[in-house]
N, C-alpha and C positions, 0 to 999 in steps of 0.2 A: 504493500500500500504506500509506503513512504515515497517511492520513486514517483508515483502518480501525483501524490500530494505535493512533492517538491516541484514537479513539472508545472503543476497548476499555480503554485506560488510564483515561480519564475515568469510565467506567462501573464498572470492577471493581477497580482497584488501590487498596490502602490509601494514604493520603496526604492532602494538602490543597492549596489553591490560594494562591499568593502574589500579593497585589494590589499591583502596583508601578505604578499608573496615575494617581497624582496628576497633574493637568494644570495649565494656566496659573494658574487661580484659587487652587489650594491649594499650589502649588509653593513660594512663599516660606516658608510654615509648615512644610512638609516639610523644607526646607533648614535652617531655624532649629532644628527638633527634632534635626537631625543635627549641630548645632554650627557651622553656617555662617551668619554674621550677614549682614543685608541689604546692608551696604556692600560685600560681597565681589563684587558684579557691578554693572555700570552699564547693562546693557540686557537684553532678553529672550534674545538669542542667547547671551550669557555665562551667564545664569541657567540656560538649558536645557543648556548644556555642563556646568555643575556638577551638574545633576540626572543627566545621563548618566554622569558619573564615579561618582556615588553608586550608581546602578543597576548599573553595570558591576562595582563592588566587591562588591555583593550577589551578582550572578549568577555571577561568576567564583570566588566563595568555594568552597573544597573541600566545605563542608557543604551547598551549594545544588545538589542533584541530584535526579533522578527517583526515587531510592529513597524519599524522603519527600515530595517536592513533585510533585504531579500536573501542575500548570500554573502559568503566570505571566501576569497581566493587564498589558498594556503600554498606554501611550497613544501616539498617532500619532507624536509626536516621537521616542520611543524605538524604535518599529518602523522608522523611516526611517534610523536610525543603525546603525553596526557595533559589534561587540564582538570584539576580537582578530582583526580583518580579515574577519569574516563578518557578514552582516546579522543583526540581533539575533534574529529568529525562527529563523533557521537555526542560530545558535549554541545557542539554548535547546534545540532538538530534537536536533540532530545531535551536539552535544558533551555536553549535560546530560540529555537524554531528558526534558525538561520541555516540555509542550504550550504553544505560544504562543497567547495570546488578546489581543484588542484592544478597548479602550474606544472606543465609537463615538458616545456621546451628546455633545451640545454644551452641557451644563449644564442648569440648571433654570429654568423660567418662574416668574413671581410667584405667590404662594400664592392659590389659589381653591378654595372648598369644602373647606378644611382640608388641601389637598395642593398639592404643586408638581409639575406635569407636566414632562416633558422639553421643552426648547425645540425648535422645528421643526428637522428635519434635512434640508434641501434637498440637501446634498451626500452623503447616505448611499450612494446607488447607486455613485457614483465612489469613495468610500472603501472600499466592499466589494470593488469590482474591484481596487483597489490591494492590499487585504489578501490577496486570493486570489493575486496575483502574488508577494506576500511570504511565501506559504505559512503564513498564519495559519489556525488551526483554527476559532476561534469568536470571539464578540464579547461585550461587556458594555455594558449601558446602565442608568442609575440614575434613578429618580424618588423622591420623598420624601413620606411621609405624616406629617402633624403632628397630625391630629385624627381621631377615629373618625367620619368623615362618609361615609355609605354612597355618596352620589353621587360624591364625590371619589375614593373608593377604586375604585369601578367604572370611572371614567374612567381612572384610573392603569392598571388591569389591561388595559382595552381598548387604550390607547395602546401599552403594552408589547408586547402580543401582535400588534398590527397591524405594528409594526416587526419583531417576531420573524418573522412570515411573510415579510417582504421579505428578511430575512437568510437564512432557510432556503432561499428561492428562489435566492439567490446562491451556495448551496452551503456555507454556514457554519453553525455551531451557536451559537444565541444564549443568553447568560445574561440572563434576565429578573430585574431587581433593583428591586423596589418596597420601598425601605427604610422601615421604621417608626421614627420618631424615638424614641430611648430615653427622652426626656423627655416623650413624649406623655402627657397626663393620663389618657386612657382607653386605655392601650397594649394591654391584653388584649382589649378590645372591638374596637379597630382591627384587631388580628391575626385575630380571628374573621371579621370582614368581609372582610379580604384573602384569607384561606383560601378562603372561598366564591367570591369573585370570580375567583381563580386557577383553581379547579375548573371553573367555568363556561367559562372561556377554554380550558382544556385539553380539555374535552369538544368544543369547536368545532374544535379543531386536527385536520386530516385524519390518518388512520392513517399510521403510519410517519414522521410528522414529529415531531421531538424538540427539547426545550429543556433548558437547565439553569436551576435556580431559585436565586436568592441572596436570603436573607431575614435580617432582624434576629433575633437569638436571642430566642425568645418568652418571655412570662411564664408560659404554661402549657407544662410539659415535654411533649415529643413532639407538640406541636400539629400539626406538619407531617409526622408519620409517614406519613400517607396518600400523600404525594408521593414518599417514599423507596420505590423499586421500582415506581413508577407507569410504565406502558409508554411514556408520552410524556415522561418526565423522565429525563435522563441521570444527573444528580446533584443533590442538594440541598446548597447551600453556605450558610454563615452568615458575615455580615460582623461585624466587631467593633463598629462603630457608636459608638465613643467609650468603650466599656468598656475597662478595662485588660486586659492579657494574662491576668492571673490570673482576673479576673472572667469574661472571655470564655471561657477554658478551662473554668472551673467550670460555666458554663451549657451549654457545648458537650457536656460529658460527659453531661448529663441529656437530650440530644436525640439519640437513637440513630439512626445511619445518616446523620446530617448531618455534613459536614466543613467545616473553617474555610476562609474566603477572607479572611484578615486583611491589613490594611494597616499602620496605625499600631501595632497590637498586635504585629505581627511584628517591626517595626523598633525597638521599645522598647529603649532601652539602647545602641543603636549610635551611634557618634560618629566624625566625620571625624578627630578627634584621636587615636583609638586606633591602636596599632600593628596590623599585619596579624594577628599572633598573638592579641592581645587581642580584636580585632574578630571573628575566626573563632570564638573560644571563646564569646563572647556570642551570635553568630548561631546557632551550633550548638545551644546550650542553648534558645534561643527556638524554633528549628525542631523540636527534639525534644519540647518541652512541648506545642506545638500539634499535632504529629503524634500524640502519645499521646492528647490530648483528643479529636482527630478520629476516632480509631480504637479507642475504648474497647470 
């Protein structure tokens, strides 16, 4: 039952997605932003333990519930750990009613044709099997568009949907995330090319197979409106992509039916040094502002 219930929540409920999936490469930056300096750990194990403390504080906060948050994206290390004695995914769903999602990409390849494809994922099948046993609902994978290059953008869409088909076959719902660099010199043109490439890939997807889309907030308002309500799209999500929370929320309000999947913008203003009361006030205000912008 819970898969159907989670699918219904992702499709129809008001709310947004919390992206809590910074992994090895971006972890020191995430900890620094949270007020933990790099000397605070001496190896990866200690670093990831600190990250899990940070994640646990977010997820166990009274303001972090399914009333405003549809789902949370985790990285593998967080999925493998417990919160208050329960596996993280079980805690999210059974205690908070937040759908658990997993980041499955292994980072980006070097730039070619103005884009960075995902690195090969030889371990994807094994990771998907593990995700199923951990009761994960869906996945996320990110690639990166730096230039309005037709060939590169078509390759990005093709690679994303090839992986998506494998994820769907494993019984999970994929988030396709072809991020457009907010500093791309021809950002609007890149977004038009991406929209066409995604439409082609959706047309190739067999009936009754579904994906979620996660896109950069576009230069042209409602550019992705055709994907909102598309029969093969569960939900259209927007990443903050380096925009501040205020800028991200402003752009989000102009893109009707698109909901946030913010990471840095969600955690803006939170600090390890805050008391629990101060922390919860800041997180609650952040969640409320993103919720309102997502559901205008």
